[in-house]
C-alpha angles and dihedrals in degrees: 000000000000115000116223112216126202132195116230129184130197120190130192120241112266088005091278107185097227096153091066083080107082094209092054092045092049092049091049092047092051092049092048092049090050092047096043109028091171116051134155093210140353131183133178113206122185094266105014145021137227126209131181105199139160111283113257135156092243099045096111092044092050091048089051091054091052092047092050087057089057090049090052090048088055090044091235127132094226135358102162141079113219108289112244137206108225123221089252117110116191117223120212 
């Protein structure tokens, strides 16, 4: 079975550079690894993240759950813009 991979991006509100804080970046990385145990690529940038994950109907929802965990860790109500699937499909 061929896996279809999609590229998703999540940006912080106002481009806050939360991942410059090692503790926040580590917490986010751990939540993302737990939420998406199989990924093709993952990258934390200072104010956003990129994931290439297997295509699933609930991918954006699952990412939202992980991001809310980061918001709770920061003790903020909301940190994130709505995560988006880009138009890029990754071929294997």
